[in-house]
SENUBA-94351 format. One record per residue: x, y, z of N, C-alpha, C, CB in turn. Coordinates in pm, whole numbers, plus 50000, padded with zeros to 5 digits. Glycine has a CB too. Example, Ala and Ser with C-alpha at 12.3 -4.5 7.8 and 13.67 -1.06 7.14 Angstrom:
BEGIN
{nu:51319; nv:49431; nw:50780; cau:51230; cav:49550; caw:50780; cu:51320; cv:49670; cw:50780; cbu:51131; cbv:49553; cbw:50905};
{nu:51285; nv:49775; nw:50708; cau:51367; cav:49894; caw:50714; cu:51290; cv:50003; cw:50787; cbu:51408; cbv:49940; cbw:50572};
This chain:
BEGIN
{nu:47857; nv:72034; nw:52940; cau:47925; cav:71955; caw:52814; cu:47902; cv:71823; cw:52793; cbu:48064; cbv:71956; cbw:52816};
{nu:47831; nv:71760; nw:52684; cau:47829; cav:71613; caw:52629; cu:47877; cv:71574; cw:52517; cbu:47719; cbv:71566; cbw:52617};
{nu:47946; nv:71440; nw:52556; cau:48011; cav:71408; caw:52404; cu:47923; cv:71293; cw:52391; cbu:48194; cbv:71369; cbw:52386};
{nu:47847; nv:71304; nw:52225; cau:47765; cav:71230; caw:52169; cu:47835; cv:71126; cw:52070; cbu:47673; cbv:71314; cbw:52110};
{nu:47789; nv:71020; nw:52053; cau:47826; cav:70921; caw:51978; cu:47695; cv:70876; cw:51838; cbu:47857; cbv:70801; cbw:52097};
{nu:47677; nv:70952; nw:51731; cau:47568; cav:70935; caw:51672; cu:47592; cv:70828; cw:51571; cbu:47519; cbv:71056; cbw:51622};
{nu:47487; nv:70725; nw:51573; cau:47499; cav:70588; caw:51453; cu:47383; cv:70552; cw:51414; cbu:47562; cbv:70445; cbw:51502};
{nu:47407; nv:70496; nw:51329; cau:47238; cav:70479; caw:51227; cu:47271; cv:70345; cw:51177; cbu:47199; cbv:70609; cbw:51061};
{nu:47144; nv:70268; nw:51139; cau:47161; cav:70151; caw:51067; cu:47257; cv:70075; cw:51049; cbu:47138; cbv:70164; cbw:50977};
{nu:47253; nv:69982; nw:51197; cau:47325; cav:69893; caw:51197; cu:47266; cv:69755; cw:51174; cbu:47386; cbv:69909; cbw:51297};
{nu:47189; nv:69768; nw:51150; cau:47067; cav:69643; caw:51076; cu:47141; cv:69492; cw:51156; cbu:47082; cbv:69630; cbw:50829};
{nu:47124; nv:69494; nw:51289; cau:47166; cav:69417; caw:51369; cu:47305; cv:69391; cw:51405; cbu:47120; cbv:69331; cbw:51340};
{nu:47396; nv:69449; nw:51364; cau:47534; cav:69452; caw:51353; cu:47619; cv:69528; cw:51492; cbu:47558; cbv:69530; cbw:51212};
{nu:47684; nv:69462; nw:51551; cau:47775; cav:69574; caw:51613; cu:47881; cv:69488; cw:51665; cbu:47705; cbv:69672; cbw:51735};
{nu:48038; nv:69601; nw:51659; cau:48137; cav:69512; caw:51688; cu:48227; cv:69589; cw:51784; cbu:48207; cbv:69460; cbw:51562};
{nu:48354; nv:69546; nw:51817; cau:48422; cav:69583; caw:51921; cu:48490; cv:69762; cw:51868; cbu:48543; cbv:69444; cbw:51952};
{nu:48471; nv:69790; nw:51777; cau:48496; cav:69904; caw:51719; cu:48397; cv:70025; cw:51767; cbu:48492; cbv:69876; cbw:51577};
{nu:48284; nv:69970; nw:51722; cau:48139; cav:70085; caw:51779; cu:48178; cv:70089; cw:51917; cbu:47945; cbv:70018; cbw:51767};
{nu:48200; nv:69961; nw:51990; cau:48197; cav:69987; caw:52162; cu:48299; cv:70073; cw:52194; cbu:48222; cbv:69852; cbw:52259};
{nu:48435; nv:70055; nw:52087; cau:48532; cav:70148; caw:52154; cu:48502; cv:70270; cw:52181; cbu:48636; cbv:70162; cbw:52093};
{nu:48446; nv:70324; nw:52067; cau:48408; cav:70474; caw:52055; cu:48284; cv:70491; cw:52142; cbu:48377; cbv:70523; cbw:51897};
{nu:48177; nv:70406; nw:52168; cau:48092; cav:70448; caw:52270; cu:48131; cv:70431; cw:52405; cbu:47980; cbv:70390; cbw:52256};
{nu:48246; nv:70396; nw:52452; cau:48296; cav:70406; caw:52566; cu:48342; cv:70560; cw:52619; cbu:48400; cbv:70313; cbw:52559};
{nu:48354; nv:70622; nw:52508; cau:48442; cav:70724; caw:52494; cu:48341; cv:70844; cw:52539; cbu:48511; cbv:70733; cbw:52341};
{nu:48196; nv:70847; nw:52525; cau:48137; cav:70936; caw:52537; cu:48021; cv:70956; cw:52645; cbu:48113; cbv:70947; cbw:52433};
{nu:47931; nv:71042; nw:52661; cau:47824; cav:71039; caw:52775; cu:47697; cv:70987; cw:52715; cbu:47796; cbv:71187; cbw:52841};
{nu:47672; nv:71020; nw:52579; cau:47533; cav:70956; caw:52530; cu:47563; cv:70896; cw:52396; cbu:47404; cbv:71070; cbw:52515};
{nu:47484; nv:70812; nw:52358; cau:47487; cav:70724; caw:52243; cu:47333; cv:70776; cw:52131; cbu:47479; cbv:70540; cbw:52315};
{nu:47348; nv:70800; nw:52064; cau:47223; cav:70839; caw:51989; cu:47230; cv:70764; cw:51850; cbu:47213; cbv:71005; cbw:51968};
{nu:47106; nv:70690; nw:51827; cau:47056; cav:70580; caw:51743; cu:46954; cv:70646; cw:51652; cbu:46991; cbv:70458; cbw:51828};
{nu:46980; nv:70686; nw:51508; cau:46863; cav:70690; caw:51411; cu:46791; cv:70621; cw:51339; cbu:46876; cbv:70736; cbw:51346};
{nu:46791; nv:70499; nw:51413; cau:46701; cav:70393; caw:51357; cu:46789; cv:70281; cw:51284; cbu:46594; cbv:70461; cbw:51252};
{nu:46678; nv:70185; nw:51225; cau:46724; cav:70010; caw:51179; cu:46813; cv:69989; cw:51282; cbu:46812; cbv:69974; cbw:51012};
{nu:46778; nv:69969; nw:51399; cau:46883; cav:69914; caw:51518; cu:46886; cv:69743; cw:51426; cbu:46794; cbv:69917; cbw:51739};
{nu:46772; nv:69674; nw:51411; cau:46796; cav:69573; caw:51361; cu:46768; cv:69446; cw:51422; cbu:46899; cbv:69585; cbw:51335};
{nu:46808; nv:69422; nw:51573; cau:46810; cav:69346; caw:51684; cu:46812; cv:69418; cw:51767; cbu:46894; cbv:69264; cbw:51699};
{nu:46724; nv:69349; nw:51879; cau:46734; cav:69425; caw:52006; cu:46836; cv:69411; cw:52112; cbu:46626; cbv:69406; cbw:52068};
{nu:46904; nv:69316; nw:52073; cau:47062; cav:69302; caw:52130; cu:47138; cv:69407; cw:52107; cbu:47144; cbv:69191; cbw:52072};
{nu:47130; nv:69479; nw:51959; cau:47201; cav:69593; caw:51954; cu:47202; cv:69691; cw:52077; cbu:47157; cbv:69655; cbw:51844};
{nu:47080; nv:69747; nw:52055; cau:47023; cav:69874; caw:52188; cu:47060; cv:69828; cw:52297; cbu:46855; cbv:69906; cbw:52217};
{nu:47032; nv:69665; nw:52324; cau:47051; cav:69642; caw:52502; cu:47190; cv:69629; cw:52511; cbu:46973; cbv:69493; cbw:52580};
{nu:47306; nv:69588; nw:52442; cau:47444; cav:69608; caw:52466; cu:47498; cv:69765; cw:52456; cbu:47517; cbv:69519; cbw:52366};
{nu:47437; nv:69836; nw:52392; cau:47469; cav:70007; caw:52361; cu:47393; cv:70036; cw:52527; cbu:47358; cbv:70107; cbw:52172};
{nu:47304; nv:69988; nw:52577; cau:47228; cav:70069; caw:52698; cu:47352; cv:70020; cw:52804; cbu:47033; cbv:70006; cbw:52747};
{nu:47372; nv:69924; nw:52789; cau:47491; cav:69888; caw:52889; cu:47611; cv:69956; cw:52927; cbu:47541; cbv:69787; cbw:52853};
{nu:47633; nv:70036; nw:52790; cau:47803; cav:70111; caw:52768; cu:47725; cv:70245; cw:52835; cbu:47896; cbv:70137; cbw:52553};
{nu:47647; nv:70311; nw:52766; cau:47608; cav:70452; caw:52837; cu:47463; cv:70461; cw:52793; cbu:47705; cbv:70597; cbw:52784};
{nu:47380; nv:70600; nw:52826; cau:47262; cav:70619; caw:52826; cu:47254; cv:70600; cw:52640; cbu:47220; cbv:70768; cbw:52912};
{nu:47135; nv:70549; nw:52614; cau:47098; cav:70551; caw:52459; cu:46961; cv:70634; cw:52434; cbu:47077; cbv:70387; cbw:52400};
{nu:46967; nv:70684; nw:52360; cau:46836; cav:70750; caw:52288; cu:46825; cv:70728; cw:52147; cbu:46830; cbv:70902; cbw:52303};
{nu:46725; nv:70711; nw:52138; cau:46690; cav:70634; caw:51985; cu:46556; cv:70653; cw:51901; cbu:46688; cbv:70479; cbw:52006};
{nu:46551; nv:70601; nw:51784; cau:46413; cav:70562; caw:51725; cu:46426; cv:70465; cw:51639; cbu:46341; cbv:70666; cbw:51658};
{nu:46323; nv:70386; nw:51614; cau:46294; cav:70268; caw:51522; cu:46298; cv:70318; cw:51375; cbu:46147; cbv:70201; cbw:51554};
{nu:46348; nv:70217; nw:51304; cau:46314; cav:70242; caw:51166; cu:46240; cv:70163; cw:51063; cbu:46414; cbv:70260; cbw:51117};
{nu:46257; nv:70164; nw:50954; cau:46158; cav:70074; caw:50874; cu:46210; cv:69915; cw:50863; cbu:46140; cbv:70139; cbw:50716};
{nu:46313; nv:69892; nw:50908; cau:46316; cav:69741; caw:50912; cu:46314; cv:69670; cw:51051; cbu:46438; cbv:69696; cbw:50842};
{nu:46278; nv:69762; nw:51163; cau:46255; cav:69741; caw:51310; cu:46122; cv:69652; cw:51351; cbu:46242; cbv:69886; cbw:51375};
{nu:46145; nv:69541; nw:51390; cau:46047; cav:69444; caw:51468; cu:45970; cv:69513; cw:51570; cbu:46120; cbv:69329; cbw:51540};
{nu:45873; nv:69455; nw:51599; cau:45765; cav:69529; caw:51719; cu:45839; cv:69529; cw:51865; cbu:45602; cbv:69427; cbw:51741};
{nu:45962; nv:69454; nw:51888; cau:46030; cav:69452; caw:52005; cu:46103; cv:69600; cw:52057; cbu:46131; cbv:69341; cbw:51986};
{nu:46159; nv:69637; nw:51890; cau:46211; cav:69774; caw:51893; cu:46141; cv:69862; cw:51896; cbu:46278; cbv:69807; cbw:51809};
{nu:46027; nv:69825; nw:51816; cau:45955; cav:69973; caw:51792; cu:45847; cv:70005; cw:51957; cbu:45826; cbv:69955; cbw:51610};
{nu:45864; nv:69898; nw:52036; cau:45756; cav:69901; caw:52178; cu:45868; cv:69998; cw:52238; cbu:45713; cbv:69719; cbw:52289};
{nu:45993; nv:69976; nw:52218; cau:46108; cav:70036; caw:52313; cu:46129; cv:70174; cw:52268; cbu:46254; cbv:69954; cbw:52307};
{nu:46137; nv:70188; nw:52121; cau:46175; cav:70326; caw:52058; cu:46079; cv:70393; cw:52016; cbu:46257; cbv:70324; cbw:51955};
{nu:46061; nv:70494; nw:52020; cau:45955; cav:70599; caw:51929; cu:45954; cv:70640; cw:51781; cbu:45965; cbv:70727; cbw:51982};
{nu:45878; nv:70678; nw:51701; cau:45954; cav:70687; caw:51566; cu:46011; cv:70832; cw:51513; cbu:45855; cbv:70637; cbw:51456};
{nu:45958; nv:70918; nw:51652; cau:46013; cav:71059; caw:51667; cu:46075; cv:71079; cw:51798; cbu:45905; cbv:71164; cbw:51649};
{nu:46180; nv:71138; nw:51809; cau:46198; cav:71184; caw:51921; cu:46285; cv:71313; cw:51947; cbu:46238; cbv:71087; cbw:51981};
{nu:46201; nv:71392; nw:52008; cau:46264; cav:71519; caw:52051; cu:46296; cv:71531; cw:52186; cbu:46185; cbv:71626; cbw:52021};
{nu:46396; nv:71633; nw:52216; cau:46423; cav:71626; caw:52328; cu:46527; cv:71747; cw:52348; cbu:46462; cbv:71493; cbw:52357};
{nu:46608; nv:71775; nw:52432; cau:46684; cav:71893; caw:52453; cu:46804; cv:71837; cw:52552; cbu:46587; cbv:72021; cbw:52518};
{nu:46907; nv:71875; nw:52462; cau:47051; cav:71814; caw:52534; cu:47140; cv:71959; cw:52557; cbu:47154; cbv:71683; cbw:52408};
{nu:47177; nv:71965; nw:52682; cau:47226; cav:72095; caw:52707; cu:47127; cv:72181; cw:52682; cbu:47340; cbv:72129; cbw:52635};
{nu:47139; nv:72296; nw:52548; cau:47067; cav:72383; caw:52553; cu:47022; cv:72384; cw:52394; cbu:47132; cbv:72500; cbw:52620};
{nu:47068; nv:72251; nw:52322; cau:47028; cav:72223; caw:52176; cu:46895; cv:72157; cw:52233; cbu:47143; cbv:72117; cbw:52068};
{nu:46797; nv:72209; nw:52103; cau:46678; cav:72119; caw:52067; cu:46710; cv:71997; cw:51949; cbu:46556; cbv:72224; cbw:52009};
{nu:46670; nv:71885; nw:52001; cau:46717; cav:71775; caw:51890; cu:46590; cv:71721; cw:51866; cbu:46831; cbv:71652; cbw:51937};
{nu:46609; nv:71688; nw:51727; cau:46504; cav:71619; caw:51652; cu:46553; cv:71487; cw:51575; cbu:46445; cbv:71720; cbw:51551};
{nu:46527; nv:71331; nw:51630; cau:46586; cav:71226; caw:51560; cu:46469; cv:71159; cw:51506; cbu:46677; cbv:71137; cbw:51643};
{nu:46458; nv:71114; nw:51379; cau:46376; cav:71064; caw:51324; cu:46458; cv:70932; cw:51244; cbu:46303; cbv:71171; cbw:51250};
{nu:46429; nv:70837; nw:51187; cau:46448; cav:70772; caw:51085; cu:46470; cv:70815; cw:50934; cbu:46364; cbv:70709; cbw:51096};
{nu:46342; nv:70831; nw:50896; cau:46316; cav:70865; caw:50725; cu:46296; cv:71016; cw:50743; cbu:46158; cbv:70780; cbw:50637};
{nu:46374; nv:71120; nw:50741; cau:46393; cav:71255; caw:50723; cu:46399; cv:71333; cw:50642; cbu:46455; cbv:71282; cbw:50752};
{nu:46488; nv:71284; nw:50548; cau:46524; cav:71369; caw:50449; cu:46659; cv:71434; cw:50453; cbu:46433; cbv:71459; cbw:50444};
{nu:46650; nv:71579; nw:50384; cau:46783; cav:71649; caw:50425; cu:46713; cv:71766; cw:50327; cbu:46963; cbv:71567; cbw:50382};
{nu:46802; nv:71884; nw:50368; cau:46770; cav:72043; caw:50328; cu:46747; cv:72021; cw:50154; cbu:46930; cbv:72173; cbw:50375};
{nu:46650; nv:72073; nw:50167; cau:46570; cav:72086; caw:50051; cu:46500; cv:71967; cw:49967; cbu:46649; cbv:72149; cbw:49970};
{nu:46521; nv:71886; nw:50028; cau:46453; cav:71715; caw:49998; cu:46401; cv:71667; cw:50136; cbu:46587; cbv:71580; cbw:49938};
{nu:46355; nv:71740; nw:50220; cau:46276; cav:71658; caw:50329; cu:46161; cv:71576; cw:50328; cbu:46240; cbv:71729; cbw:50409};
{nu:46151; nv:71498; nw:50406; cau:46019; cav:71398; caw:50373; cu:45899; cv:71499; cw:50419; cbu:46017; cbv:71228; cbw:50477};
{nu:45820; nv:71517; nw:50316; cau:45685; cav:71545; caw:50294; cu:45610; cv:71550; cw:50439; cbu:45624; cbv:71435; cbw:50196};
{nu:45621; nv:71441; nw:50513; cau:45536; cav:71424; caw:50632; cu:45585; cv:71489; cw:50736; cbu:45515; cbv:71294; cbw:50672};
{nu:45704; nv:71553; nw:50724; cau:45759; cav:71601; caw:50873; cu:45803; cv:71747; cw:50807; cbu:45913; cbv:71489; cbw:50959};
{nu:45758; nv:71770; nw:50683; cau:45838; cav:71895; caw:50669; cu:45774; cv:72036; cw:50727; cbu:45864; cbv:71911; cbw:50518};
{nu:45639; nv:72020; nw:50716; cau:45524; cav:72122; caw:50847; cu:45593; cv:72153; cw:50911; cbu:45407; cbv:72068; cbw:50948};
{nu:45622; nv:72030; nw:51020; cau:45642; cav:72040; caw:51136; cu:45816; cv:72097; cw:51148; cbu:45597; cbv:71899; cbw:51199};
{nu:45880; nv:72059; nw:51090; cau:46022; cav:72118; caw:51068; cu:46022; cv:72284; cw:51046; cbu:46090; cbv:72043; cbw:50929};
{nu:45919; nv:72314; nw:50979; cau:45886; cav:72477; caw:50947; cu:45821; cv:72555; cw:51063; cbu:45776; cbv:72492; cbw:50820};
{nu:45732; nv:72462; nw:51106; cau:45636; cav:72567; caw:51197; cu:45757; cv:72553; cw:51365; cbu:45405; cbv:72476; cbw:51223};
{nu:45790; nv:72450; nw:51385; cau:45862; cav:72432; caw:51480; cu:46009; cv:72352; cw:51489; cbu:45782; cbv:72387; cbw:51546};
{nu:46098; nv:72388; nw:51418; cau:46223; cav:72358; caw:51377; cu:46345; cv:72314; cw:51528; cbu:46265; cbv:72503; cbw:51284};
{nu:46372; nv:72212; nw:51511; cau:46490; cav:72191; caw:51623; cu:46600; cv:72260; cw:51567; cbu:46536; cbv:72033; cbw:51657};
{nu:46714; nv:72239; nw:51673; cau:46849; cav:72338; caw:51655; cu:46935; cv:72229; cw:51558; cbu:46946; cbv:72386; cbw:51833};
{nu:46909; nv:72104; nw:51593; cau:46966; cav:71977; caw:51540; cu:46855; cv:71889; cw:51460; cbu:47025; cbv:71891; cbw:51665};
{nu:46860; nv:71860; nw:51339; cau:46777; cav:71768; caw:51277; cu:46875; cv:71614; cw:51245; cbu:46715; cbv:71850; cbw:51131};
{nu:46833; nv:71506; nw:51290; cau:46887; cav:71396; caw:51286; cu:46795; cv:71275; cw:51199; cbu:46914; cbv:71369; cbw:51428};
{nu:46854; nv:71250; nw:51120; cau:46777; cav:71123; caw:51082; cu:46888; cv:71028; cw:51034; cbu:46660; cbv:71149; cbw:50961};
{nu:46820; nv:70916; nw:50927; cau:46932; cav:70765; caw:50918; cu:46873; cv:70747; cw:50770; cbu:46899; cbv:70589; cbw:51057};
{nu:46879; nv:70612; nw:50763; cau:46781; cav:70543; caw:50642; cu:46868; cv:70562; cw:50503; cbu:46610; cbv:70634; cbw:50624};
{nu:46947; nv:70675; nw:50468; cau:47031; cav:70680; caw:50346; cu:47142; cv:70599; cw:50331; cbu:47076; cbv:70797; cbw:50328};
{nu:47195; nv:70553; nw:50442; cau:47339; cav:70495; caw:50432; cu:47434; cv:70628; cw:50402; cbu:47352; cbv:70370; cbw:50300};
{nu:47397; nv:70728; nw:50375; cau:47461; cav:70831; caw:50314; cu:47486; cv:70953; cw:50420; cbu:47378; cbv:70873; cbw:50192};
{nu:47623; nv:70959; nw:50476; cau:47686; cav:71045; caw:50585; cu:47643; cv:71193; cw:50508; cbu:47877; cbv:71012; cbw:50614};
{nu:47582; nv:71282; nw:50598; cau:47582; cav:71422; caw:50559; cu:47567; cv:71526; cw:50684; cbu:47463; cbv:71442; cbw:50456};
{nu:47659; nv:71583; nw:50651; cau:47605; cav:71708; caw:50782; cu:47584; cv:71831; cw:50698; cbu:47740; cbv:71755; cbw:50925};
{nu:47485; nv:71896; nw:50694; cau:47478; cav:72031; caw:50636; cu:47397; cv:72124; cw:50720; cbu:47419; cbv:72027; cbw:50498};
{nu:47456; nv:72238; nw:50714; cau:47375; cav:72363; caw:50792; cu:47248; cv:72396; cw:50709; cbu:47472; cbv:72513; cbw:50804};
{nu:47154; nv:72405; nw:50714; cau:47027; cav:72427; caw:50664; cu:46979; cv:72604; cw:50710; cbu:46923; cbv:72296; cbw:50735};
{nu:47053; nv:72657; nw:50625; cau:47016; cav:72830; caw:50638; cu:46883; cv:72856; cw:50654; cbu:47052; cbv:72922; cbw:50508};
{nu:46783; nv:72787; nw:50547; cau:46678; cav:72857; caw:50526; cu:46577; cv:72802; cw:50651; cbu:46629; cbv:72839; cbw:50372};
{nu:46563; nv:72710; nw:50726; cau:46530; cav:72660; caw:50870; cu:46592; cv:72691; cw:50997; cbu:46541; cbv:72539; cbw:50870};
{nu:46731; nv:72753; nw:50978; cau:46823; cav:72761; caw:51097; cu:46869; cv:72679; cw:51159; cbu:46791; cbv:72811; cbw:51177};
{nu:46879; nv:72546; nw:51102; cau:46887; cav:72419; caw:51183; cu:47035; cv:72357; cw:51135; cbu:46746; cbv:72307; cbw:51148};
{nu:47100; nv:72260; nw:51215; cau:47212; cav:72161; caw:51166; cu:47119; cv:72025; cw:51132; cbu:47346; cbv:72130; cbw:51300};
{nu:47149; nv:71987; nw:51012; cau:47123; cav:71859; caw:50957; cu:47209; cv:71771; cw:50991; cbu:47114; cbv:71857; cbw:50831};
{nu:47202; nv:71636; nw:51042; cau:47293; cav:71535; caw:51044; cu:47224; cv:71403; cw:51007; cbu:47358; cbv:71529; cbw:51176};
{nu:47317; nv:71308; nw:50924; cau:47302; cav:71157; caw:50888; cu:47434; cv:71107; cw:50922; cbu:47261; cbv:71122; cbw:50728};
{nu:47402; nv:71048; nw:51006; cau:47569; cav:70971; caw:51036; cu:47582; cv:70848; cw:50916; cbu:47581; cbv:70876; cbw:51232};
{nu:47506; nv:70806; nw:50836; cau:47533; cav:70706; caw:50747; cu:47517; cv:70591; cw:50821; cbu:47660; cbv:70715; cbw:50685};
{nu:47594; nv:70457; nw:50764; cau:47567; cav:70341; caw:50801; cu:47658; cv:70271; cw:50878; cbu:47540; cbv:70281; cbw:50708};
{nu:47663; nv:70223; nw:51003; cau:47729; cav:70160; caw:51063; cu:47745; cv:70014; cw:51068; cbu:47708; cbv:70199; cbw:51144};
{nu:47636; nv:69965; nw:51039; cau:47612; cav:69832; caw:51000; cu:47679; cv:69786; cw:50871; cbu:47473; cbv:69816; cbw:50988};
{nu:47685; nv:69634; nw:50831; cau:47754; cav:69581; caw:50699; cu:47628; cv:69533; cw:50598; cbu:47866; cbv:69438; cbw:50737};
{nu:47498; nv:69573; nw:50629; cau:47402; cav:69563; caw:50565; cu:47348; cv:69707; cw:50469; cbu:47317; cbv:69513; cbw:50663};
{nu:47376; nv:69656; nw:50322; cau:47348; cav:69770; caw:50238; cu:47454; cv:69804; cw:50127; cbu:47332; cbv:69888; cbw:50326};
{nu:47412; nv:69932; nw:50047; cau:47511; cav:69932; caw:49935; cu:47651; cv:69995; cw:49991; cbu:47450; cbv:70022; cbw:49806};
{nu:47643; nv:70078; nw:50089; cau:47747; cav:70143; caw:50127; cu:47883; cv:70065; cw:50145; cbu:47709; cbv:70204; cbw:50238};
{nu:48007; nv:70127; nw:50123; cau:48110; cav:70096; caw:50106; cu:48187; cv:70114; cw:50237; cbu:48148; cbv:70154; cbw:50002};
{nu:48187; nv:70210; nw:50309; cau:48218; cav:70242; caw:50426; cu:48136; cv:70286; cw:50528; cbu:48291; cbv:70311; cbw:50415};
{nu:48130; nv:70207; nw:50632; cau:48071; cav:70206; caw:50765; cu:48111; cv:70357; cw:50838; cbu:48131; cbv:70067; cbw:50852};
{nu:48034; nv:70427; nw:50890; cau:48041; cav:70570; caw:50913; cu:47956; cv:70567; cw:51081; cbu:47949; cbv:70670; cbw:50764};
{nu:47995; nv:70666; nw:51112; cau:47934; cav:70732; caw:51238; cu:47984; cv:70862; cw:51292; cbu:47946; cbv:70642; cbw:51345};
{nu:47927; nv:70926; nw:51377; cau:47981; cav:71074; caw:51408; cu:48006; cv:71099; cw:51537; cbu:47892; cbv:71181; cbw:51369};
{nu:48086; nv:71179; nw:51603; cau:48128; cav:71198; caw:51746; cu:48102; cv:71331; cw:51716; cbu:48279; cbv:71152; cbw:51808};
{nu:48038; nv:71398; nw:51837; cau:48036; cav:71548; caw:51851; cu:48018; cv:71591; cw:51987; cbu:47930; cbv:71611; cbw:51771};
{nu:48050; nv:71691; nw:52007; cau:48018; cav:71754; caw:52149; cu:47902; cv:71882; cw:52161; cbu:48164; cbv:71814; cbw:52205};
{nu:47833; nv:71871; nw:52272; cau:47720; cav:71988; caw:52284; cu:47748; cv:72049; cw:52403; cbu:47564; cbv:71941; cbw:52288};
{nu:47790; nv:72172; nw:52382; cau:47838; cav:72264; caw:52498; cu:47734; cv:72382; cw:52534; cbu:47982; cbv:72334; cbw:52455};
{nu:47664; nv:72383; nw:52580; cau:47527; cav:72471; caw:52578; cu:47476; cv:72481; cw:52482; cbu:47526; cbv:72592; cbw:52609};
{nu:47469; nv:72603; nw:52409; cau:47423; cav:72609; caw:52270; cu:47476; cv:72602; cw:52161; cbu:47376; cbv:72688; cbw:52250};
{nu:47622; nv:72543; nw:52155; cau:47701; cav:72464; caw:52058; cu:47721; cv:72366; cw:52067; cbu:47794; cbv:72487; cbw:52033};
{nu:47741; nv:72318; nw:51902; cau:47752; cav:72198; caw:51856; cu:47905; cv:72185; cw:51787; cbu:47631; cbv:72174; cbw:51760};
{nu:47995; nv:72127; nw:51865; cau:48134; cav:72164; caw:51810; cu:48208; cv:72015; cw:51815; cbu:48220; cbv:72292; cbw:51914};
{nu:48312; nv:72036; nw:51759; cau:48442; cav:71922; caw:51793; cu:48391; cv:71797; cw:51701; cbu:48458; cbv:71865; cbw:51991};
{nu:48304; nv:71796; nw:51583; cau:48257; cav:71709; caw:51535; cu:48350; cv:71611; cw:51440; cbu:48160; cbv:71765; cbw:51486};
{nu:48337; nv:71490; nw:51455; cau:48477; cav:71423; caw:51377; cu:48382; cv:71297; cw:51289; cbu:48631; cbv:71338; cbw:51520};
{nu:48413; nv:71293; nw:51196; cau:48371; cav:71159; caw:51111; cu:48425; cv:71054; cw:51171; cbu:48417; cbv:71151; cbw:50961};
{nu:48387; nv:70923; nw:51203; cau:48465; cav:70802; caw:51251; cu:48439; cv:70699; cw:51093; cbu:48384; cbv:70725; cbw:51428};
{nu:48529; nv:70642; nw:51031; cau:48496; cav:70575; caw:50929; cu:48587; cv:70443; cw:50949; cbu:48515; cbv:70657; cbw:50801};
{nu:48526; nv:70320; nw:50898; cau:48574; cav:70189; caw:50883; cu:48545; cv:70132; cw:50768; cbu:48534; cbv:70110; cbw:50974};
{nu:48624; nv:70042; nw:50682; cau:48596; cav:69969; caw:50572; cu:48500; cv:69849; cw:50620; cbu:48729; cbv:69923; cbw:50506};
{nu:48409; nv:69844; nw:50523; cau:48318; cav:69718; caw:50544; cu:48399; cv:69577; cw:50528; cbu:48193; cbv:69721; cbw:50429};
């Protein structure tokens, strides 16, 4: 079993509230718009970090993180990308790949809107943790904590902070 902290859209911001939750998990996953390499450097010192770059990220971040990150965690196939859309409104650039080779868990960021949707059509779980940074129109900062136990994704909780 692995405990995961899923974040996105830090936009160069990290605080002790994020660090507190990061210390309680086995891995941290970042769905892009890291904003400053110091954020990922700090997170990597806490726990193993998997992530992708987002549309605002500079060349330092793009050199360290891919646009798409596909991997297996326990027995769950995971695909993280920054601009992915959501069920019925997926990014056209990745829709064919989602149809032909769907992951069990599809994660994206970008919208700053937290969503967890069971996509019955493609038989996958979609997650967007919203935005944990302070830049953007969102009024509440959000992230998701969950566990992967074999093939099961369970004990999901939404963590919210006022801006």
